[in-house]
PyMOL Python script that loads the backbone (N, CA, C, O; Angstrom):
from pymol import cmd

cmd.read_pdbstr("""\
ATOM      1  N   MET A   1     -44.259  42.245  -9.091  1.00  0.00           N
ATOM      2  CA  MET A   1     -42.977  42.124  -8.287  1.00  0.00           C
ATOM      3  C   MET A   1     -42.462  43.646  -8.151  1.00  0.00           C
ATOM      4  O   MET A   1     -42.491  44.512  -9.026  1.00  0.00           O
ATOM      5  N   ASP A   2     -42.087  43.728  -7.116  1.00  0.00           N
ATOM      6  CA  ASP A   2     -41.776  44.781  -6.614  1.00  0.00           C
ATOM      7  C   ASP A   2     -40.066  45.046  -6.620  1.00  0.00           C
ATOM      8  O   ASP A   2     -39.372  44.141  -6.158  1.00  0.00           O
ATOM      9  N   VAL A   3     -39.409  46.265  -7.136  1.00  0.00           N
ATOM     10  CA  VAL A   3     -38.050  46.273  -7.048  1.00  0.00           C
ATOM     11  C   VAL A   3     -37.821  47.418  -6.333  1.00  0.00           C
ATOM     12  O   VAL A   3     -38.405  48.469  -6.596  1.00  0.00           O
ATOM     13  N   SER A   4     -36.890  47.284  -5.309  1.00  0.00           N
ATOM     14  CA  SER A   4     -36.491  48.486  -4.568  1.00  0.00           C
ATOM     15  C   SER A   4     -35.768  49.526  -5.128  1.00  0.00           C
ATOM     16  O   SER A   4     -35.228  49.303  -6.212  1.00  0.00           O
ATOM     17  N   SER A   5     -35.643  50.629  -4.611  1.00  0.00           N
ATOM     18  CA  SER A   5     -35.004  51.898  -5.334  1.00  0.00           C
ATOM     19  C   SER A   5     -33.415  51.437  -5.301  1.00  0.00           C
ATOM     20  O   SER A   5     -32.707  51.536  -6.304  1.00  0.00           O
ATOM     21  N   SER A   6     -32.993  50.987  -4.195  1.00  0.00           N
ATOM     22  CA  SER A   6     -31.479  50.823  -4.045  1.00  0.00           C
ATOM     23  C   SER A   6     -31.184  49.576  -4.998  1.00  0.00           C
ATOM     24  O   SER A   6     -29.989  49.392  -5.230  1.00  0.00           O
ATOM     25  N   THR A   7     -31.962  48.815  -5.505  1.00  0.00           N
ATOM     26  CA  THR A   7     -31.512  47.957  -6.647  1.00  0.00           C
ATOM     27  C   THR A   7     -31.328  48.558  -7.749  1.00  0.00           C
ATOM     28  O   THR A   7     -30.285  48.404  -8.385  1.00  0.00           O
ATOM     29  N   ASN A   8     -32.477  49.473  -8.223  1.00  0.00           N
ATOM     30  CA  ASN A   8     -32.287  50.432  -9.301  1.00  0.00           C
ATOM     31  C   ASN A   8     -31.250  51.208  -9.239  1.00  0.00           C
ATOM     32  O   ASN A   8     -30.596  51.338 -10.274  1.00  0.00           O
ATOM     33  N   ILE A   9     -30.860  51.864  -8.121  1.00  0.00           N
ATOM     34  CA  ILE A   9     -29.575  52.586  -8.145  1.00  0.00           C
ATOM     35  C   ILE A   9     -28.343  52.107  -8.275  1.00  0.00           C
ATOM     36  O   ILE A   9     -27.461  52.763  -8.827  1.00  0.00           O
ATOM     37  N   SER A  10     -28.119  50.723  -7.702  1.00  0.00           N
ATOM     38  CA  SER A  10     -26.880  49.864  -7.849  1.00  0.00           C
ATOM     39  C   SER A  10     -26.820  49.498  -9.424  1.00  0.00           C
ATOM     40  O   SER A  10     -25.750  49.698  -9.999  1.00  0.00           O
ATOM     41  N   VAL A  11     -27.856  48.999 -10.115  1.00  0.00           N
ATOM     42  CA  VAL A  11     -27.904  48.674 -11.474  1.00  0.00           C
ATOM     43  C   VAL A  11     -27.409  49.794 -12.414  1.00  0.00           C
ATOM     44  O   VAL A  11     -26.539  49.611 -13.266  1.00  0.00           O
ATOM     45  N   LYS A  12     -28.083  51.060 -12.170  1.00  0.00           N
ATOM     46  CA  LYS A  12     -27.699  51.978 -12.735  1.00  0.00           C
ATOM     47  C   LYS A  12     -26.215  52.491 -12.609  1.00  0.00           C
ATOM     48  O   LYS A  12     -25.589  52.902 -13.586  1.00  0.00           O
ATOM     49  N   THR A  13     -25.743  52.441 -11.441  1.00  0.00           N
ATOM     50  CA  THR A  13     -24.440  52.829 -11.220  1.00  0.00           C
ATOM     51  C   THR A  13     -23.353  51.953 -11.854  1.00  0.00           C
ATOM     52  O   THR A  13     -22.271  52.380 -12.255  1.00  0.00           O
ATOM     53  N   GLU A  14     -23.834  50.468 -11.905  1.00  0.00           N
ATOM     54  CA  GLU A  14     -23.104  49.470 -12.600  1.00  0.00           C
ATOM     55  C   GLU A  14     -23.136  49.754 -14.108  1.00  0.00           C
ATOM     56  O   GLU A  14     -22.068  49.585 -14.696  1.00  0.00           O
ATOM     57  N   VAL A  15     -24.148  50.141 -14.793  1.00  0.00           N
ATOM     58  CA  VAL A  15     -24.250  50.356 -16.188  1.00  0.00           C
ATOM     59  C   VAL A  15     -23.350  51.713 -16.448  1.00  0.00           C
ATOM     60  O   VAL A  15     -22.662  51.814 -17.464  1.00  0.00           O
ATOM     61  N   ASP A  16     -23.404  52.627 -15.565  1.00  0.00           N
ATOM     62  CA  ASP A  16     -22.573  53.892 -15.904  1.00  0.00           C
ATOM     63  C   ASP A  16     -21.226  53.470 -15.973  1.00  0.00           C
ATOM     64  O   ASP A  16     -20.453  53.785 -16.878  1.00  0.00           O
ATOM     65  N   SER A  17     -20.927  52.674 -14.897  1.00  0.00           N
ATOM     66  CA  SER A  17     -19.626  52.229 -14.718  1.00  0.00           C
ATOM     67  C   SER A  17     -19.119  51.491 -16.088  1.00  0.00           C
ATOM     68  O   SER A  17     -18.126  51.895 -16.693  1.00  0.00           O
ATOM     69  N   VAL A  18     -19.802  50.506 -16.468  1.00  0.00           N
ATOM     70  CA  VAL A  18     -19.371  49.820 -17.687  1.00  0.00           C
ATOM     71  C   VAL A  18     -19.515  50.831 -18.906  1.00  0.00           C
ATOM     72  O   VAL A  18     -18.835  50.598 -19.905  1.00  0.00           O
ATOM     73  N   GLN A  19     -20.261  51.816 -18.894  1.00  0.00           N
ATOM     74  CA  GLN A  19     -20.167  52.704 -19.994  1.00  0.00           C
ATOM     75  C   GLN A  19     -18.879  53.673 -20.129  1.00  0.00           C
ATOM     76  O   GLN A  19     -18.246  54.028 -21.124  1.00  0.00           O
ATOM     77  N   ALA A  20     -18.730  53.963 -18.782  1.00  0.00           N
ATOM     78  CA  ALA A  20     -17.531  54.887 -18.686  1.00  0.00           C
ATOM     79  C   ALA A  20     -16.064  54.042 -18.967  1.00  0.00           C
ATOM     80  O   ALA A  20     -14.999  54.603 -19.227  1.00  0.00           O
ATOM     81  N   GLY A  21     -16.225  52.834 -18.873  1.00  0.00           N
ATOM     82  CA  GLY A  21     -14.935  51.759 -19.153  1.00  0.00           C
ATOM     83  C   GLY A  21     -14.952  51.750 -20.625  1.00  0.00           C
ATOM     84  O   GLY A  21     -13.918  51.951 -21.262  1.00  0.00           O
ATOM     85  N   LYS A  22     -16.204  51.503 -21.248  1.00  0.00           N
ATOM     86  CA  LYS A  22     -16.141  51.513 -22.750  1.00  0.00           C
ATOM     87  C   LYS A  22     -15.818  52.567 -23.399  1.00  0.00           C
ATOM     88  O   LYS A  22     -15.340  52.480 -24.530  1.00  0.00           O
ATOM     89  N   ASP A  23     -16.048  53.869 -22.721  1.00  0.00           N
ATOM     90  CA  ASP A  23     -15.695  55.298 -23.509  1.00  0.00           C
ATOM     91  C   ASP A  23     -14.097  55.220 -23.121  1.00  0.00           C
ATOM     92  O   ASP A  23     -13.283  55.473 -24.009  1.00  0.00           O
ATOM     93  N   SER A  24     -13.701  54.918 -21.976  1.00  0.00           N
ATOM     94  CA  SER A  24     -12.052  55.036 -21.870  1.00  0.00           C
ATOM     95  C   SER A  24     -11.361  54.222 -22.822  1.00  0.00           C
ATOM     96  O   SER A  24     -10.404  54.644 -23.471  1.00  0.00           O
ATOM     97  N   ILE A  25     -11.889  52.900 -22.934  1.00  0.00           N
ATOM     98  CA  ILE A  25     -11.359  51.913 -24.016  1.00  0.00           C
ATOM     99  C   ILE A  25     -11.355  52.534 -25.373  1.00  0.00           C
ATOM    100  O   ILE A  25     -10.356  52.513 -26.091  1.00  0.00           O
ATOM    101  N   LYS A  26     -12.397  53.043 -25.688  1.00  0.00           N
ATOM    102  CA  LYS A  26     -12.595  53.703 -27.153  1.00  0.00           C
ATOM    103  C   LYS A  26     -11.619  54.871 -27.493  1.00  0.00           C
ATOM    104  O   LYS A  26     -11.060  55.010 -28.581  1.00  0.00           O
ATOM    105  N   LYS A  27     -11.480  55.765 -26.317  1.00  0.00           N
ATOM    106  CA  LYS A  27     -10.530  56.809 -26.345  1.00  0.00           C
ATOM    107  C   LYS A  27      -8.967  56.318 -26.365  1.00  0.00           C
ATOM    108  O   LYS A  27      -8.090  56.964 -26.940  1.00  0.00           O
ATOM    109  N   ALA A  28      -8.782  55.356 -25.814  1.00  0.00           N
ATOM    110  CA  ALA A  28      -7.435  54.598 -25.780  1.00  0.00           C
ATOM    111  C   ALA A  28      -7.193  54.182 -27.100  1.00  0.00           C
ATOM    112  O   ALA A  28      -6.192  54.585 -27.692  1.00  0.00           O
ATOM    113  N   ILE A  29      -8.101  53.325 -27.691  1.00  0.00           N
ATOM    114  CA  ILE A  29      -7.773  52.794 -29.133  1.00  0.00           C
ATOM    115  C   ILE A  29      -7.947  54.001 -30.342  1.00  0.00           C
ATOM    116  O   ILE A  29      -7.416  53.761 -31.427  1.00  0.00           O
ATOM    117  N   ASP A  30      -8.642  55.221 -30.177  1.00  0.00           N
ATOM    118  CA  ASP A  30      -8.499  56.282 -30.803  1.00  0.00           C
ATOM    119  C   ASP A  30      -7.192  56.841 -30.734  1.00  0.00           C
ATOM    120  O   ASP A  30      -6.688  57.353 -31.733  1.00  0.00           O
ATOM    121  N   VAL A  31      -6.632  56.790 -29.700  1.00  0.00           N
ATOM    122  CA  VAL A  31      -5.102  57.635 -29.621  1.00  0.00           C
ATOM    123  C   VAL A  31      -4.311  56.689 -30.217  1.00  0.00           C
ATOM    124  O   VAL A  31      -3.548  57.127 -31.078  1.00  0.00           O
ATOM    125  N   GLN A  32      -4.276  55.356 -29.969  1.00  0.00           N
ATOM    126  CA  GLN A  32      -3.357  54.505 -30.593  1.00  0.00           C
ATOM    127  C   GLN A  32      -3.463  54.261 -31.951  1.00  0.00           C
ATOM    128  O   GLN A  32      -2.479  53.905 -32.599  1.00  0.00           O
ATOM    129  N   GLU A  33      -4.723  54.438 -32.525  1.00  0.00           N
ATOM    130  CA  GLU A  33      -4.817  54.660 -33.883  1.00  0.00           C
ATOM    131  C   GLU A  33      -4.204  55.778 -34.693  1.00  0.00           C
ATOM    132  O   GLU A  33      -3.764  55.713 -35.841  1.00  0.00           O
ATOM    133  N   GLN A  34      -4.261  56.861 -33.842  1.00  0.00           N
ATOM    134  CA  GLN A  34      -3.535  58.102 -34.478  1.00  0.00           C
ATOM    135  C   GLN A  34      -2.153  57.944 -34.363  1.00  0.00           C
ATOM    136  O   GLN A  34      -1.475  58.557 -35.187  1.00  0.00           O
ATOM    137  N   GLN A  35      -1.558  57.234 -33.494  1.00  0.00           N
ATOM    138  CA  GLN A  35      -0.104  57.080 -33.305  1.00  0.00           C
ATOM    139  C   GLN A  35       0.446  56.155 -34.313  1.00  0.00           C
ATOM    140  O   GLN A  35       1.563  56.338 -34.796  1.00  0.00           O
ATOM    141  N   VAL A  36      -0.422  55.020 -34.692  1.00  0.00           N
ATOM    142  CA  VAL A  36       0.013  54.282 -35.704  1.00  0.00           C
ATOM    143  C   VAL A  36      -0.079  54.965 -37.207  1.00  0.00           C
ATOM    144  O   VAL A  36       0.800  54.704 -38.029  1.00  0.00           O
ATOM    145  N   LEU A  37      -1.007  55.714 -37.488  1.00  0.00           N
ATOM    146  CA  LEU A  37      -1.325  56.544 -38.683  1.00  0.00           C
ATOM    147  C   LEU A  37       0.033  57.373 -38.825  1.00  0.00           C
ATOM    148  O   LEU A  37       0.796  57.289 -39.787  1.00  0.00           O
ATOM    149  N   SER A  38       0.211  58.212 -37.673  1.00  0.00           N
ATOM    150  CA  SER A  38       1.308  59.070 -37.731  1.00  0.00           C
ATOM    151  C   SER A  38       2.761  58.315 -38.073  1.00  0.00           C
ATOM    152  O   SER A  38       3.645  58.865 -38.731  1.00  0.00           O
ATOM    153  N   THR A  39       2.859  57.052 -37.554  1.00  0.00           N
ATOM    154  CA  THR A  39       3.982  56.153 -37.745  1.00  0.00           C
ATOM    155  C   THR A  39       4.176  56.019 -39.053  1.00  0.00           C
ATOM    156  O   THR A  39       5.154  56.473 -39.647  1.00  0.00           O
ATOM    157  N   LEU A  40       3.163  55.328 -39.616  1.00  0.00           N
ATOM    158  CA  LEU A  40       2.993  55.097 -41.001  1.00  0.00           C
ATOM    159  C   LEU A  40       3.140  56.060 -42.084  1.00  0.00           C
ATOM    160  O   LEU A  40       3.508  55.728 -43.211  1.00  0.00           O
ATOM    161  N   LYS A  41       2.860  57.223 -41.752  1.00  0.00           N
ATOM    162  CA  LYS A  41       3.018  58.457 -42.607  1.00  0.00           C
ATOM    163  C   LYS A  41       4.519  58.882 -42.677  1.00  0.00           C
ATOM    164  O   LYS A  41       5.133  59.112 -43.719  1.00  0.00           O
ATOM    165  N   ASP A  42       4.998  58.947 -41.454  1.00  0.00           N
ATOM    166  CA  ASP A  42       6.427  59.075 -41.269  1.00  0.00           C
ATOM    167  C   ASP A  42       7.391  58.058 -41.891  1.00  0.00           C
ATOM    168  O   ASP A  42       8.534  58.327 -42.260  1.00  0.00           O
ATOM    169  N   ALA A  43       6.896  57.057 -41.953  1.00  0.00           N
ATOM    170  CA  ALA A  43       7.724  55.780 -42.604  1.00  0.00           C
ATOM    171  C   ALA A  43       7.577  55.945 -44.240  1.00  0.00           C
ATOM    172  O   ALA A  43       8.426  55.722 -45.103  1.00  0.00           O
ATOM    173  N   GLN A  44       6.431  56.336 -44.358  1.00  0.00           N
ATOM    174  CA  GLN A  44       6.171  56.554 -46.086  1.00  0.00           C
ATOM    175  C   GLN A  44       7.078  57.686 -46.665  1.00  0.00           C
ATOM    176  O   GLN A  44       7.779  57.632 -47.675  1.00  0.00           O
ATOM    177  N   GLU A  45       6.901  58.745 -45.778  1.00  0.00           N
ATOM    178  CA  GLU A  45       7.878  59.946 -46.149  1.00  0.00           C
ATOM    179  C   GLU A  45       9.361  59.474 -46.219  1.00  0.00           C
ATOM    180  O   GLU A  45      10.014  59.731 -47.231  1.00  0.00           O
ATOM    181  N   GLN A  46       9.895  58.820 -45.219  1.00  0.00           N
ATOM    182  CA  GLN A  46      11.155  58.550 -45.175  1.00  0.00           C
ATOM    183  C   GLN A  46      11.637  57.436 -46.484  1.00  0.00           C
ATOM    184  O   GLN A  46      12.703  57.376 -47.098  1.00  0.00           O
ATOM    185  N   SER A  47      10.527  56.705 -46.595  1.00  0.00           N
ATOM    186  CA  SER A  47      10.668  55.630 -47.785  1.00  0.00           C
ATOM    187  C   SER A  47      10.880  56.493 -49.143  1.00  0.00           C
ATOM    188  O   SER A  47      11.760  56.238 -49.965  1.00  0.00           O
ATOM    189  N   GLN A  48       9.988  57.499 -49.252  1.00  0.00           N
ATOM    190  CA  GLN A  48      10.133  58.397 -50.548  1.00  0.00           C
ATOM    191  C   GLN A  48      11.429  59.208 -50.580  1.00  0.00           C
ATOM    192  O   GLN A  48      12.041  59.344 -51.639  1.00  0.00           O
ATOM    193  N   LYS A  49      11.869  59.766 -49.399  1.00  0.00           N
ATOM    194  CA  LYS A  49      13.159  60.512 -49.324  1.00  0.00           C
ATOM    195  C   LYS A  49      14.332  59.362 -49.813  1.00  0.00           C
ATOM    196  O   LYS A  49      15.225  59.641 -50.612  1.00  0.00           O
ATOM    197  N   THR A  50      14.188  58.252 -49.290  1.00  0.00           N
ATOM    198  CA  THR A  50      15.350  57.249 -49.570  1.00  0.00           C
ATOM    199  C   THR A  50      15.301  56.973 -50.894  1.00  0.00           C
ATOM    200  O   THR A  50      16.394  56.970 -51.462  1.00  0.00           O
ATOM    201  N   ALA A  51      14.194  56.706 -51.645  1.00  0.00           N
ATOM    202  CA  ALA A  51      14.120  56.405 -52.869  1.00  0.00           C
ATOM    203  C   ALA A  51      14.412  57.730 -53.848  1.00  0.00           C
ATOM    204  O   ALA A  51      15.016  57.540 -54.904  1.00  0.00           O
ATOM    205  N   ALA A  52      14.039  58.872 -53.535  1.00  0.00           N
ATOM    206  CA  ALA A  52      14.283  60.082 -54.127  1.00  0.00           C
ATOM    207  C   ALA A  52      15.941  60.194 -54.068  1.00  0.00           C
ATOM    208  O   ALA A  52      16.560  60.573 -55.063  1.00  0.00           O
ATOM    209  N   HIS A  53      16.513  59.891 -53.018  1.00  0.00           N
ATOM    210  CA  HIS A  53      17.986  59.989 -52.701  1.00  0.00           C
ATOM    211  C   HIS A  53      18.879  59.149 -53.689  1.00  0.00           C
ATOM    212  O   HIS A  53      19.901  59.543 -54.252  1.00  0.00           O
ATOM    213  N   LYS A  54      18.244  57.820 -53.793  1.00  0.00           N
ATOM    214  CA  LYS A  54      18.903  56.766 -54.438  1.00  0.00           C
ATOM    215  C   LYS A  54      19.086  56.999 -55.880  1.00  0.00           C
ATOM    216  O   LYS A  54      20.149  56.746 -56.445  1.00  0.00           O
ATOM    217  N   SER A  55      17.926  57.540 -56.549  1.00  0.00           N
ATOM    218  CA  SER A  55      17.641  57.978 -57.693  1.00  0.00           C
ATOM    219  C   SER A  55      18.289  59.080 -58.107  1.00  0.00           C
ATOM    220  O   SER A  55      18.404  59.286 -59.315  1.00  0.00           O
ATOM    221  N   GLY A  56      18.754  59.860 -57.273  1.00  0.00           N
ATOM    222  CA  GLY A  56      19.276  61.117 -57.440  1.00  0.00           C
ATOM    223  C   GLY A  56      18.471  62.420 -57.860  1.00  0.00           C
ATOM    224  O   GLY A  56      18.893  63.380 -58.506  1.00  0.00           O
ATOM    225  N   ILE A  57      17.164  62.202 -57.312  1.00  0.00           N
ATOM    226  CA  ILE A  57      16.129  63.178 -57.814  1.00  0.00           C
ATOM    227  C   ILE A  57      15.574  64.117 -56.447  1.00  0.00           C
ATOM    228  O   ILE A  57      14.636  64.913 -56.398  1.00  0.00           O
ATOM    229  N   GLY A  58      16.517  63.702 -55.401  1.00  0.00           N
ATOM    230  CA  GLY A  58      16.070  64.182 -54.083  1.00  0.00           C
ATOM    231  C   GLY A  58      16.870  65.527 -53.923  1.00  0.00           C
ATOM    232  O   GLY A  58      17.264  66.240 -54.846  1.00  0.00           O
ATOM    233  N   ASN A  59      17.056  65.767 -52.387  1.00  0.00           N
ATOM    234  CA  ASN A  59      17.701  67.032 -52.228  1.00  0.00           C
ATOM    235  C   ASN A  59      19.196  67.222 -52.692  1.00  0.00           C
ATOM    236  O   ASN A  59      19.795  68.285 -52.854  1.00  0.00           O
ATOM    237  N   ASN A  60      19.644  65.959 -52.862  1.00  0.00           N
ATOM    238  CA  ASN A  60      21.103  66.041 -53.427  1.00  0.00           C
ATOM    239  C   ASN A  60      21.222  65.470 -54.814  1.00  0.00           C
ATOM    240  O   ASN A  60      20.708  64.368 -55.007  1.00  0.00           O
ATOM    241  N   ILE A  61      21.766  66.013 -55.690  1.00  0.00           N
ATOM    242  CA  ILE A  61      21.610  65.423 -57.169  1.00  0.00           C
ATOM    243  C   ILE A  61      22.841  64.550 -57.194  1.00  0.00           C
ATOM    244  O   ILE A  61      23.891  64.933 -56.676  1.00  0.00           O
ATOM    245  N   ASN A  62      22.738  63.547 -57.706  1.00  0.00           N
ATOM    246  CA  ASN A  62      23.851  62.398 -57.812  1.00  0.00           C
ATOM    247  C   ASN A  62      24.561  62.508 -59.348  1.00  0.00           C
ATOM    248  O   ASN A  62      24.178  61.976 -60.390  1.00  0.00           O
ATOM    249  N   VAL A  63      25.566  63.265 -59.151  1.00  0.00           N
ATOM    250  CA  VAL A  63      26.186  63.409 -60.540  1.00  0.00           C
ATOM    251  C   VAL A  63      27.294  62.480 -60.777  1.00  0.00           C
ATOM    252  O   VAL A  63      28.011  62.638 -61.765  1.00  0.00           O
ATOM    253  N   SER A  64      27.509  61.433 -59.871  1.00  0.00           N
ATOM    254  CA  SER A  64      28.749  60.413 -60.232  1.00  0.00           C
ATOM    255  C   SER A  64      28.080  59.217 -61.081  1.00  0.00           C
ATOM    256  O   SER A  64      28.758  58.361 -61.648  1.00  0.00           O
ATOM    257  N   ALA A  65      26.829  59.253 -61.102  1.00  0.00           N
ATOM    258  CA  ALA A  65      26.178  58.085 -61.819  1.00  0.00           C
ATOM    259  C   ALA A  65      26.224  58.050 -63.306  1.00  0.00           C
ATOM    260  O   ALA A  65      25.705  57.116 -63.917  1.00  0.00           O
TER     261      ALA A  65
END
""", "prot")
cmd.dss("prot")
cmd.show_as("cartoon", "prot")
cmd.util.cbc("prot")
cmd.orient("prot")
């Protein structure tokens, strides 16, 4: 069975295109993952600040308790 070179080029181009698509999706997922981690870190820090403020051990000391 003979396969023409034009078929080989077409298949290789399609494989390259699929790989490029996979790479783009992986990069987009990585970026989203970093954004989610950053948001979670910010939320955790805010939660800790709120807890410290409520207990009076934060930046402001609660002397009325």
